[in-house]
C-alpha positions in Angstrom: 31.5 -8.8 22.0 34.2 -10.9 23.6 37.8 -11.3 22.1 38.9 -14.1 20.4 39.9 -16.9 22.2 43.1 -18.4 21.4 42.3 -21.6 19.5 38.9 -21.3 19.1 38.5 -22.0 16.0 39.5 -24.8 16.4 37.3 -25.9 19.7 34.7 -24.4 16.8 32.2 -27.7 16.1 28.6 -28.0 16.0 27.5 -28.8 19.5 29.5 -25.0 20.6 27.8 -23.5 17.5 24.4 -24.3 19.0 25.9 -23.6 22.9 25.9 -20.2 21.8 29.3 -19.3 20.0 29.1 -17.9 16.8 32.3 -17.5 15.1 33.4 -15.4 11.9 35.6 -16.7 9.1 38.4 -14.1 8.5 36.6 -11.6 12.4 36.5 -11.5 15.5 34.1 -13.9 17.1 30.8 -13.1 19.3 30.3 -14.3 22.4 26.6 -13.8 23.2 25.0 -13.8 26.9 25.3 -17.0 29.1 22.5 -19.5 27.5 19.4 -19.2 30.2 15.6 -20.8 29.1 13.4 -18.6 27.3 14.9 -15.1 26.3 17.8 -13.0 26.2 17.8 -9.0 27.5 18.0 -8.5 24.2 15.3 -10.6 22.5 12.0 -11.7 24.4 8.6 -12.4 23.8 5.4 -10.2 23.4 2.9 -12.4 22.8 2.1 -15.9 20.9 -1.1 -16.5 18.7 -2.4 -19.9 18.7 -5.1 -21.8 16.9 -7.5 -23.5 18.9 -7.8 -27.2 18.5 -11.5 -28.6 16.6 -12.3 -31.7 16.5 -12.4 -32.3 13.1 -10.8 -29.0 11.5 -7.5 -28.0 12.4 -4.6 -25.2 10.7 -1.3 -27.2 10.4 1.7 -25.0 8.8 2.5 -25.6 5.1 5.2 -26.6 3.2 6.0 -24.0 2.4 5.1 -22.0 4.4 5.3 -18.0 3.9 4.7 -14.7 5.7 5.1 -11.3 4.8 4.5 -7.9 6.9 3.2 -4.8 5.7 4.5 -1.3 6.6 0.8 -0.8 8.2 1.8 -3.2 10.5 -0.9 -6.2 9.4 0.8 -9.4 9.2 -0.1 -11.7 5.9 0.7 -15.4 6.7 -0.8 -18.9 5.0 -1.7 -22.5 6.8 -3.2 -25.3 5.4 -6.5 -26.1 6.6 -7.1 -29.5 7.3 -10.5 -31.1 6.9 -10.7 -35.1 8.7 -13.9 -36.0 7.5 -13.3 -34.9 3.7 -9.6 -35.5 3.7 -8.2 -32.6 2.0 -6.3 -29.5 2.6 -7.6 -25.7 2.0 -5.0 -23.1 1.4 -5.7 -20.0 3.6 -4.6 -16.8 3.5 -4.4 -14.9 7.1 -4.3 -11.6 7.9 -3.9 -9.5 11.1 -3.3 -5.9 12.1 -0.2 -6.2 15.2 -2.4 -4.1 18.0 -5.3 -7.0 17.3 -3.3 -10.6 16.7 -6.7 -12.1 17.6 -8.9 -10.0 14.9 -7.7 -12.7 12.1 -9.6 -12.4 8.9 -9.2 -16.0 7.2 -9.9 -16.7 3.6 -9.7 -19.4 1.7 -7.1 -18.0 -1.0 -8.8 -20.4 -4.0 -5.0 -21.6 -4.8 -5.4 -25.3 -5.5 -1.6 -26.0 -5.0 0.5 -24.5 -2.0 1.0 -20.8 -1.5 4.8 -20.2 -2.6 4.9 -16.7 -1.7 3.3 -13.6 -0.5 4.1 -9.7 -1.3 2.8 -7.3 0.2 2.9 -3.5 -1.9 4.8 -0.1 -1.4 1.7 0.9 0.6 1.0 -2.0 2.6 -3.1 -2.0 1.3 -2.1 -5.1 -1.2 -1.2 -8.0 -1.3 0.2 -10.5 -3.7 -0.2 -14.4 -3.6 1.6 -17.0 -5.7 1.4 -20.4 -5.5 3.0 -23.9 -6.9 0.5 -24.2 -10.1 1.5 -20.9 -11.3 -1.4 -18.7 -10.5 -0.7 -15.1 -9.0 -3.7 -12.8 -7.1 -4.0 -9.9 -5.8 -5.5 -9.4 -3.2 -7.0 -5.6 -1.8 -9.1 -4.3 1.0 -13.1 -4.6 0.6 -14.4 -1.0 1.5 -10.7 -0.2 3.3 -11.0 -2.6 6.0 -8.1 -4.3 6.9 -10.6 -6.8 8.2 -12.2 -7.6 4.6 -10.4 -9.0 1.8 -10.8 -9.9 -1.8 -8.5 -10.9 -5.0 -10.0 -9.1 -8.3 -6.8 -9.6 -10.6 -4.1 -11.6 -11.0 -2.1 -13.9 -13.7 -1.0 -17.4 -14.3 2.0 -19.3 -15.7 -0.4 -22.9 -15.9 1.3 -25.4 -14.2 4.4 -23.8 -13.5 5.9 -22.9 -9.6 6.2 -19.8 -8.4 9.6 -19.4 -6.7 10.2 -15.3 -6.6 7.3 -12.9 -6.6 7.9 -9.1 -6.3 5.4 -5.9 -6.4 7.5 -3.5 -9.0 9.8 -0.8 -7.6 7.6 2.8 -8.0 10.9 4.8 -7.2 9.9 6.5 -3.6 13.4 5.7 -1.8 14.7 7.2 1.2 17.5 6.4 2.6 18.3 6.8 6.6 21.8 8.4 7.6 22.3 6.5 11.0 25.2 8.7 11.4 23.3 11.9 11.0 21.1 10.6 13.8 21.7 14.4 16.2 21.0 16.5 13.0 18.7 19.5 13.5 17.2 19.0 9.9 15.1 16.0 8.7 16.1 16.5 5.5 19.8 15.3 6.5 18.4 12.4 8.5 16.2 11.6 5.8 17.2 11.9 2.6 15.2 10.6 -1.1 17.3 9.3 -3.6 17.8 9.2 -7.1 16.0 5.9 -7.8 14.1 5.6 -11.2 10.9 3.0 -10.7 10.3 0.0 -12.9 8.2 0.9 -15.5 6.7 4.6 -16.0 3.3 6.2 -17.7 3.6 8.6 -19.9 4.2 11.8 -17.5 7.0 9.6 -15.7 4.1 8.3 -13.0 5.4 4.9 -12.4 3.2 1.9 -13.6 1.6 -1.0 -11.1 2.4 -4.3 -11.3 4.7 -7.6 -10.0 7.2 -9.7 -11.6 7.4 -13.7 -10.7 9.6 -16.1 -11.9 8.8 -19.7 -11.9 10.3 -23.4 -11.7 11.1 -24.0 -14.6 13.2 -20.6 -15.6 10.8 -18.4 -16.8 10.0 -14.8 -15.8 6.2 -13.4 -16.3 5.5 -9.5 -15.7 1.6 -8.0 -14.7 1.2 -5.1 -15.2 -2.1 -3.2 -13.8 -3.4 -0.6 -16.3 -5.4 2.8 -15.6 -8.4 1.0 -17.0 -8.4 -2.2 -14.4 -6.9 -4.6 -16.8 -3.9 -6.6 -16.6 -0.9 -6.7 -19.1 0.9 -10.0 -18.7 4.1 -10.9 -20.7 6.2 -13.8 -19.9 9.7 -14.5 -21.3 12.9 -17.3 -20.5 15.6 -16.2 -18.7 17.9 -17.2 -20.5 18.0 -19.3 -24.0 19.4 -22.9 -22.0 16.6 -22.9 -19.5 17.1 -24.6 -16.1 15.3 -25.4 -12.6 15.4 -22.8 -10.9 14.9 -23.8 -7.2 15.4 -21.0 -5.5 15.2 -17.2 -6.8 15.2 -13.5 -5.3 14.2 -10.3 -7.2 15.8 -6.8 -6.6 15.9 -3.2 -8.1 18.8 -1.0 -9.4 18.7 3.0 -9.4 18.4 2.6 -13.1 15.0 1.2 -13.4 16.4 -2.7 -13.8 15.8 -5.6 -12.5 17.8 -8.1 -11.6 16.9 -11.9 -10.9 18.8 -14.0 -8.4 18.5 -18.1 -9.1 19.9 -21.3 -8.1 18.9 -24.7 -9.2 19.3 -26.0 -4.7 22.9 -27.2 -5.5 25.8 -25.8 -3.7 28.2 -27.0 -6.6 26.2 -25.1 -9.2 26.5 -21.3 -10.0 24.4 -18.8 -8.2 23.3 -17.4 -11.1 22.2 -13.3 -11.9 20.2 -11.6 -14.6 19.2 -8.3 -15.5 15.7 -8.0 -16.7 14.3 -4.8 -18.4 10.4 -4.1 -18.8 8.9 -2.0 -21.6 5.2 -1.0 -23.2 5.5 -1.0 -26.5 2.8 -0.7 -29.0 0.2 -1.7 -26.2 2.6 -5.3 -25.2 5.0 -5.9 -22.7 8.2 -6.4 -23.6 10.5 -8.3 -21.5 14.4 -7.8 -22.5 17.3 -10.6 -20.4 21.3 -10.4 -20.1 23.0 -12.2 -18.2 25.4 -10.9 -15.4 28.2 -12.1 -13.0 27.5 -15.6 -11.5 29.3 -16.8 -8.7 29.7 -19.9 -6.5 29.8 -20.3 -2.4 32.8 -20.1 -0.9 32.5 -23.4 1.4 32.2 -25.0 -2.1 35.7 -23.5 -3.1 37.5 -25.1 0.4 38.8 -28.8 -0.1 37.5 -29.4 3.7 34.1 -28.6 3.4 33.7 -29.0 -0.3 31.1 -31.9 0.5 29.5 -30.8 3.4 27.4 -28.4 2.9 25.1 -30.5 -0.7 22.1 -27.9 -0.9 21.7 -24.0 -0.9 18.3 -23.8 1.0 18.3 -19.8 1.5 19.1 -17.3 -1.5 18.1 -13.3 -1.1 19.3 -9.9 -1.8 19.6 -8.0 1.7 17.6 -5.1 0.4 15.1 -5.6 -2.3 16.4 -2.0 -3.6 20.2 -3.4 -3.1 20.9 -5.5 -6.2 25.1 -5.5 -5.1 24.6 -7.5 -2.1 23.4 -11.1 -1.5 23.0 -13.6 1.4 23.4 -17.1 0.8 22.9 -20.3 3.1 23.8 -23.6 2.2 22.7 -26.7 4.5 22.6 -30.0 5.2 20.7 -31.9 7.5 21.8 -30.6 10.6 24.0 -28.3 9.9 24.2 -24.5 8.0 26.7 -21.8 6.7 26.2 -18.2 6.1 28.3 -16.3 3.4 27.6 -12.4 2.4 28.8 -11.3 -0.6 28.7 -7.7 -3.1 29.3 -6.7 -6.3 32.3 -4.5 -7.4 33.9 -2.9 -9.9 37.3 -3.4 -10.2 39.7 -2.5 -12.7 41.0 -4.9 -15.7 44.5 -6.2 -15.3 46.6 -5.1 -18.8 49.2 -7.5 -20.0 52.6 -4.8 -20.0 52.7 -5.5 -23.7 49.8 -3.2 -24.3 50.7 -0.6 -21.0 53.6 0.1 -23.3 51.9 0.2 -26.7 49.0 2.5 -25.0 49.4 3.4 -21.1 46.1 3.3 -19.6 45.3 6.4 -17.2 42.1 7.5 -15.2 38.5 6.4 -16.4 40.1 4.3 -19.4 40.9 1.5 -17.4 38.5 -1.3 -18.5 36.7 -2.1 -15.5 35.1 -5.8 -15.1 32.3 -6.4 -12.4 32.6 -9.3 -9.7 31.3 -11.1 -7.2 33.3 -10.3 -3.7 32.7 -12.5 -0.5 32.4 -9.9 2.5 32.1 -12.4 5.3 31.3 -15.9 6.3 30.1 -17.9 9.7 31.8 -21.1 10.5 29.3 -24.6 11.5 26.0 -23.4 12.7 22.8 -25.3 13.6 20.2 -25.9 10.5 18.8 -22.6 9.1 15.1 -22.5 9.7 14.2 -19.2 8.4 16.1 -16.2 7.3 14.2 -12.2 7.8 15.7 -9.4 6.6 15.6 -6.0 7.9 13.4 -3.3 5.7 15.3 0.0 6.7 16.9 1.8 4.1 20.2 2.5 6.0 22.6 4.1 3.9 26.0 2.7 4.4 28.7 5.4 2.8 31.0 2.3 2.9 30.8 -1.3 3.0 33.7 -1.9 4.8 33.5 -4.0 7.9 35.0 -1.4 10.0 32.8 1.0 8.7 29.7 -1.4 9.5 30.7 -2.0 12.9 30.6 1.5 13.6 26.8 1.3 14.0 26.7 -1.6 14.6 24.1 -0.9 17.5 21.5 0.2 15.5 18.4 -2.1 15.1 18.0 -1.7 11.1 21.6 -3.1 10.3 21.0 -6.8 11.1 18.8 -9.6 9.5 17.5 -12.7 11.7 17.9 -16.4 11.2 15.8 -18.8 12.7 17.7 -22.6 13.5 16.1 -25.9 13.8 17.3 -26.1 17.7 14.6 -23.2 17.9 16.9 -20.3 18.9 17.2 -17.0 16.5 20.0 -14.8 16.0 20.4 -11.4 15.4 23.4 -10.6 13.0 24.9 -8.0 11.3 24.1 -7.8 7.4 27.7 -7.4 6.5 29.7 -8.7 8.8 27.5 -11.5 9.6 28.8 -11.0 13.9 25.8 -11.5 17.0 24.1 -8.7 17.5 21.2 -10.0 19.8 19.9 -13.7 20.4 16.4 -15.6 21.1 15.9 -18.9 23.2 13.0 -21.1 22.6 11.7 -23.5 25.0 13.0 -26.2 22.7 16.4 -24.7 22.5 17.7 -25.8 25.6 21.6 -27.0 24.9 21.5 -30.5 26.0 23.5 -31.6 29.1 24.9 -34.5 28.3 25.0 -37.7 26.2 21.7 -39.3 27.5 19.7 -35.9 27.1 20.9 -35.8 23.4 19.9 -39.1 22.8 16.2 -38.7 24.1 15.5 -35.4 22.6 16.2 -37.1 19.1 14.1 -39.4 19.8 11.4 -36.9 21.6 10.6 -36.1 17.7 11.1 -32.4 15.9 12.0 -29.6 17.5 9.5 -26.6 17.8 11.0 -23.6 15.3 9.9 -21.2 13.3 9.3 -21.9 9.0 9.0 -18.4 8.5 9.9 -15.4 9.9 9.6 -11.6 8.8 11.0 -7.9 10.5 8.9 -4.6 11.1 9.6 -2.6 9.0 11.6 -0.8 12.0 13.3 -3.9 13.1 12.4 -3.7 16.5 9.7 -6.6 16.4 10.1 -10.3 14.9 7.2 -12.0 14.1 7.6 -15.8 13.2 4.9 -19.2 12.2 6.2 -21.9 13.9 6.4 -25.5 12.9 2.7 -25.8 14.9 1.5 -22.7 13.0 1.5 -20.7 16.4 2.7 -16.8 15.7 4.9 -15.3 17.9 5.9 -11.7 19.0 9.4 -11.1 19.1 10.8 -7.1 20.5 14.1 -6.5 19.6 16.0 -4.1 22.0 16.8 -0.9 20.2 20.5 -1.4 21.9 20.8 -5.2 20.5 21.7 -6.0 24.3 24.4 -3.9 24.6 24.8 -1.6 27.8 23.8 1.8 25.9 23.0 4.8 28.5 19.2 6.0 28.7 19.9 8.7 26.0 21.1 6.8 23.3 18.4 4.9 23.4 15.8 7.3 23.6 18.0 8.8 20.9 17.5 4.8 18.6 13.9 5.0 19.3 13.0 9.1 18.6 14.7 8.5 15.3 12.5 5.6 14.4 10.1 7.6 15.3 11.1 10.6 13.0 11.4 8.2 10.2 8.3 6.9 10.8 6.7 10.9 10.8 8.0 11.1 7.2 7.5 8.2 5.5 3.6 7.1 6.6 4.7 4.1 8.0 3.2 3.2 10.8 5.0 3.4 14.0 3.3 0.6 16.4 6.7 -1.7 16.8 8.8 1.7 18.1 5.6 1.9 21.2 6.4 -1.9 22.3 9.9 -0.5 23.4 8.6 2.4 25.2 7.7 2.6 29.1 5.7 4.5 31.0 8.9 6.9 32.0 9.8 7.6 28.8 6.9 8.7 27.4 7.1 12.5 28.8 11.0 12.3 27.5 9.7 11.6 24.1 7.0 13.9 23.3 8.8 17.0 24.4 12.0 15.4 22.4 10.0 14.5 19.1 8.0 18.5 19.7 11.6 19.8 19.7 12.9 18.5 17.2 9.1 19.0 15.1 10.1 22.4 15.8 13.2 23.1 14.7 12.0 22.0 10.5 10.9 24.7 8.3 7.5 25.7 8.6 6.1 23.8 5.1 7.5 20.1 6.5 5.6 21.1 9.4 2.5 22.2 8.1 2.6 18.7 6.3 3.6 16.8 9.4 1.0 18.9 11.6 -1.5 15.8 12.2 0.9 12.9 12.1 3.0 14.8 15.0 -0.4 14.5 17.4 -1.2 11.7 16.3 2.0 10.3 17.1 2.2 12.2 20.9 -1.7 10.6 21.1 0.1 6.7 21.0 2.7 7.6 23.5 0.8 9.4 26.5 -1.1 5.9 26.1 1.1 4.1 27.9 1.5 6.5 31.1 -1.3 6.5 33.4 0.5 9.7 34.4 -0.7 11.8 30.6 -3.1 9.6 30.0 -5.6 12.2 30.6 -3.8 13.8 27.1 -4.8 11.4 25.0 -8.2 12.9 25.3 -6.2 16.5 23.9 -4.9 14.9 21.0 -7.6 13.5 19.4 -9.8 16.5 19.8 -7.2 18.7 18.9 -7.1 16.3 15.7 -10.6 16.9 15.4 -10.6 19.7 15.7 -7.8 21.2 13.1 -10.6 18.5 10.5 -13.6 20.1 11.5 -11.8 23.6 11.1 -10.0 22.9 7.2 -13.2 21.3 6.6 -15.2 24.5 7.3 -12.7 26.9 5.5 -13.0 24.9 2.7 -16.9 25.8 2.3 -15.8 29.2 1.9 -15.8 30.9 -1.6 -14.7 34.1 -2.8 -17.4 36.3 -4.5 -17.3 36.3 -7.9 -16.5 40.2 -8.3 -13.6 39.6 -6.1 -10.1 37.9 -7.0 -8.4 38.3 -4.0 -4.5 37.2 -3.9 -5.9 34.6 -0.3 -8.8 32.7 0.4 -11.7 33.5 2.3 -10.2 31.1 5.3 -7.0 32.6 4.9 -8.7 36.0 5.3 -10.2 35.1 8.1 -7.5 33.7 9.8 -5.2 37.1 9.6 -8.3 39.2 10.3 -9.4 37.5 13.5 -5.1 37.2 14.8 -5.0 41.2 13.9 -8.7 41.8 15.5 -8.5 41.2 19.7 -11.7 42.6 20.1 -13.6 40.5 22.8 -17.3 41.2 20.8 -18.2 38.7 18.2 -20.5 41.2 16.1 -17.4 43.5 16.2 -14.8 40.9 14.4 -17.7 39.7 12.2 -18.1 43.3 10.8 -14.4 43.4 9.3 -15.3 40.2 7.7 -17.2 39.7 3.8 -20.7 38.7 4.4 -20.9 37.5 0.7 -18.0 35.2 0.8 -19.8 33.3 4.1 -23.0 32.1 2.2 -24.1 27.9 2.0 -27.1 25.8 1.3 -29.6 26.0 4.0 -29.4 22.2 3.8 -25.8 22.4 3.6 -25.3 24.8 7.4 -27.9 22.3 8.5 -26.6 19.0 8.0 -23.6 20.3 9.1 -25.3 21.4 12.4 -23.4 17.8 14.5 -19.9 19.2 14.0 -21.1 22.8 14.5 -22.2 21.8 18.0 -19.0 19.7 18.9 -17.4 23.2 18.6 -19.7 25.1 20.3 -19.8 22.4 23.2 -16.1 22.1 23.5 -15.3 25.4 23.6 -18.2 26.0 26.7 -16.2 22.6 28.9 -13.0 24.4 27.9 -14.0 28.0 30.0 -16.1 25.5 32.8 -12.6 23.5 33.0 -10.8 26.8 33.6 -10.6 27.3 37.4 -9.3 24.0 37.9 -6.4 24.1 35.5 -4.1 23.1 37.9 -5.4 19.7 37.8 -3.7 18.4 34.5 -5.4 14.4 35.0 -8.3 16.4 33.4 -9.2 16.0 30.0 -9.2 19.4 27.8 -6.4 20.7 30.3 -3.7 20.9 27.3 -6.0 23.4 25.1 -6.1 26.1 28.1 -2.6 27.0 27.0 -2.6 26.5 23.4 -2.8 29.5 21.8 -3.0 28.5 18.4 -5.8 26.1 19.0 -8.0 28.8 21.0 -7.5 30.9 17.9 -9.0 28.4 15.5 -12.5 27.8 18.0 -12.6 31.9 18.1 -12.3 31.7 14.1 -14.8 29.0 14.3 -17.1 30.6 16.8 -17.4 33.8 14.2 -17.8 31.8 10.8 -20.6 30.2 13.1 -22.1 33.3 14.2 -22.2 34.3 10.4 -23.9 31.4 9.3 -25.9 31.6 12.1 -27.9 34.6 11.1 -28.0 32.4 8.0 -30.0 29.7 9.1 -30.7 29.9 12.8 -31.4 26.2 13.2 -27.6 25.3 12.1 -26.4 27.1 16.0 -25.4 24.7 18.4 -28.0 24.2 21.1 -26.9 25.8 24.7 -29.4 24.9 27.9 -29.3 28.5 29.5 -30.7 29.7 32.7 -32.5 32.5 31.0 -34.0 33.5 27.7 -32.5 36.6 26.9 -28.9 35.6 27.3 -26.5 35.5 24.2 -25.0 32.6 24.9 -22.4 32.8 21.7 -21.2 36.1 22.7 -20.8 34.7 26.2 -18.5 32.1 25.3 -16.7 34.6 22.9 -16.3 37.1 25.3 -14.3 34.9 27.9 -12.7 32.7 25.0 -11.1 35.8 23.5 -9.7 36.9 27.0 -8.2 33.4 27.3 -6.6 33.3 23.7 -5.0 36.4 24.8 -3.3 35.1 28.2 -1.6 32.6 25.4 -1.4 33.7 22.1 2.1 34.0 21.7 4.1 31.0 22.5 6.7 32.5 24.3 5.0 35.1 26.4 2.9 33.0 28.4 -0.1 34.8 30.7 -1.6 33.4 33.9 -5.6 34.8 33.3 -6.5 37.3 36.1 -9.1 36.8 38.6 -12.0 38.1 36.5 -11.7 36.3 34.1 -11.7 33.0 36.1 -14.4 33.9 38.7 -16.6 34.8 35.4 -15.9 30.8 34.5 -16.6 29.9 38.0 -20.6 31.4 37.0 -20.7 29.1 33.7 -22.0 26.4 35.2 -24.8 28.2 36.9 -25.6 29.8 33.7 -25.3 27.0 31.0 -25.7 23.2 30.8 -22.1 22.0 30.8 -21.6 19.1 28.1 -20.6 15.6 29.1 -18.0 15.2 26.2 -17.8 12.1 24.4 -14.2 11.5 25.0 -12.9 8.1 22.7 -13.7 4.5 24.0 -10.8 2.6 26.1 -8.8 0.7 22.6 -8.7 -2.9 22.8 -5.4 -3.1 21.3 -2.7 -5.4 23.0 0.0 -3.0 23.6 -0.9 -1.6 26.9 -1.2 -4.6 27.9 2.8 -5.1 27.7 4.2 -2.8 29.0 4.8 -5.1 32.2 7.0 -7.0 29.6 5.1 -10.4 30.8 4.8 -12.9 28.0 1.0 -12.3 26.7 -0.5 -16.0 25.3 -3.8 -15.3 23.0 -6.1 -17.4 20.6 -7.3 -17.0 17.4 -10.9 -15.7 16.8 -10.9 -14.6 21.1 -10.6 -11.2 22.2 -8.4 -10.8 25.7 -10.4 -9.4 28.1 -9.1 -5.5 29.7 -10.5 -6.8 33.6 -8.0 -5.1 36.1 -5.3 -3.4 33.7 -4.5 -0.2 35.2 -3.8 2.0 32.3 -7.8 0.5 31.2 -9.0 2.2 35.1 -7.3 5.2 34.0 -10.3 6.0 31.5 -13.1 5.0 33.2 -13.7 9.0 34.2 -13.7 9.4 30.3 -16.1 6.3 28.9 -19.6 5.6 28.8 -21.0 4.0 31.1 -22.6 0.5 30.2 -25.8 0.5 28.4 -25.3 4.8 28.2 -25.6 5.6 24.2 -23.0 5.4 22.0 -21.6 7.5 19.6 -20.4 7.9 15.9 -16.7 9.9 16.9 -17.0 11.1 13.5 -20.1 12.0 12.2 -21.3 12.9 16.0 -24.0 11.0 15.8 -25.9 9.4 18.8 -26.3 5.9 17.9 -27.9 4.1 20.4 -27.5 1.6 23.4 -27.5 -1.1 21.0 -26.7 0.5 17.7 -28.3 -1.2 14.9 -26.0 -0.1 12.2 -22.9 -1.5 11.1 -20.1 0.1 12.6 -16.0 0.4 12.1 -13.0 1.5 14.2 -10.0 2.4 14.5 -7.0 -0.4 15.0 -5.3 2.3 16.5 -7.2 4.3 18.5 -10.6 2.6 18.5 -12.6 5.2 17.1 -15.7 4.1 16.5 -18.4 5.2 12.9 -20.4 3.9 10.9 -19.8 1.5 7.8 -22.4 3.4 5.3 -22.7 6.9 5.0 -26.4 8.3 5.8 -25.7 11.4 4.9 -26.9 12.8 0.7 -25.9 16.3 1.2 -22.4 16.5 -0.6 -20.6 18.7 2.3 -21.0 16.1 4.8 -20.4 13.4 2.1 -17.0 15.7 1.9 -16.4 15.5 5.5 -17.1 11.7 5.3 -14.7 11.2 2.3 -11.8 12.2 4.6 -12.0 9.6 6.7 -12.7 6.8 4.1 -9.8 4.9 3.9 -7.5 5.9 7.6 -9.2 7.2 10.6 -8.2 11.2 11.8 -5.1 9.4 13.4 -4.5 7.6 10.5 -5.3 4.2 11.5 -7.0 1.3 10.0 -10.5 1.4 9.7 -11.7 -2.6 10.9 -15.5 -3.8 11.0 -16.8 -4.4 13.7 -20.2 -6.8 14.8 -23.6 -5.1 15.1 -23.9 -5.2 19.2 -20.5 -3.8 19.9 -19.6 -2.8 23.5 
């Protein structure tokens, strides 16, 4: 930030604002870096995706154009499909995954009028759309697929356009304490805020539903009952109804709803209402109350009284922050932005009454009053506003405190201008934090250029924008219907040392780990040189947490490490290890859950826990001696169940054999499975599973893993268990890992001559976009057309782990071979590329339970998307 120049305020004009100067009323000026074509250091384009031009129909941006970004990194936006033959418009809703933006799911929304609002729910799995005819539709995934959606329920306020829409609050709010980002305990960095749901069912469970505000001043609430029915009620915001051009919805910690409205004129007050929702006698009841209103500061300034006639944007700074609101007033050429805060202030008492009854302490009468926090000077005309979603806890709204944390990305909001530029400004002080200049936003060099530019037609600019849930990426839909994905620097363009940048990324990765949100937007900023450091730091922070929290986050951190390692060629082999570890954890939990205590025995511990305890105490290398210590009656299962688990059992046996055979080459970290050789916990899990499989083999020999041995008399299970136990003893204590002795290595060297070493089916190449963005070069994409991976450096590292074309493909979760050209419909993970069949071929309960674990998400936590039959 540059110091304020003498007389800078006097020289500031609309032209200088376009040139990059961004002045604050009553504050310092923020001067961005020198303007150059394209992106600045703070923001740059990652990729753009546009529609194919067709001769008879094309996508054109709707008016108004809206978009929404979910916590699962799904983006929904609207366009109007124009058919030149029939001369009609179809109102389309498009949903994309940011990792596969070309794989767009476009659906005819069924809305007869233009779509005015889109809103994701808190889980990112359902979407609301509302139109100018008062119709609201709720969209949900079909078969839990990110590229298949359907609308089953909705509500309507006939003929009354919807101007604001929101899901009811579920009472979950997690605050981020940026100032404590260096703390070791997650409980200090992220704290649960006491926040009441908008409406609760019996027992305190939050009731789902949505609230909408219409143009005629009506508020409508729709509640989703547990039986699937929709309970809808409509009420006027106030007795004297008036036109509502703009509105927004926020929530209070006490469970109330606050609605802000404006009739569009800057000379009219911005009204606020408190809305209370309740259910009485199976009917939805709405109560409203008028709150203090405000007039924009620019309308009370004599010099600007008539300069900005229209309020064009009205937004609460956050859904759960009803005390702060952002307002933008505009004319045809320029805009002004103001940030307001609602505060409690003491009401002055006349001296006469003070003498009669002095007011002391809490007895002083208080009043709610809107106070302006900050405002900008003249700006170019604002075309779109995007607000941050990170619930950052600021202990004080004072501007000095706000400026002390100005380098953190979640504190900024985005303003898009008609000249094609985008500014990130602090959400309280409105100071400049980052800037992006589009191709059309070059500063005119002389008067003739200005005239040519004005006659050339409208500039390309964002008509709708959304920030990601970590504020590290920005999606914009421009006036041509094109989607642009922008990176926002974690340091906001300021020169920070590497440790500070890594700390920002690490802090946000931890936030995603705790909340379960998708972290794709963080990966945009991870360079190959950062991967090793981030993985190590993430593991260190994880190990500092208590045992209960570690258990909750155990699989999520493994998935996070896998996605990070995919970004560097030196760690690419570890991706296979992490996915194998996720699969091992899942198999271990599933097989142990099938064990049942004997009906005469009522132990304190489950059979699975007792198995772990006994296997860790008894270090015998003979599998039969370990098995004797277990109560085999707890392992009795039906024969059909045991046979149905054979594919999972086979994977365990194959992987143990592969690991032991690769032990002599342990000095090569580029080989998959390398990290398992020193992972005592994972080797211990394999050892437990070998014991379980041995017992089940006595009941049903055909469920045992099949090995191709050179000798018919060889007991392959005993041999592998003996070698596995020796390796486990070397590294079972994390702090005292010893090297395998020569005898063990020699025995492992002989394994290929005793048993046929299997080929392990590693995950396929993920065809996503994230690995293509490493070199910071703009990637141009087209909706409906997948880009190739030919010549990519990272993908070439995977060649050793991928099946050759024409070889049989495999269901990665069921471990079934699908053939070279699968005939079954399949789905793949949007993150790791894991492939599995869409419909289950099994009828056995145990296998159905295994498949049910992955019905909504992949084992890495990614969403599923439908694949064509002949996938490659």
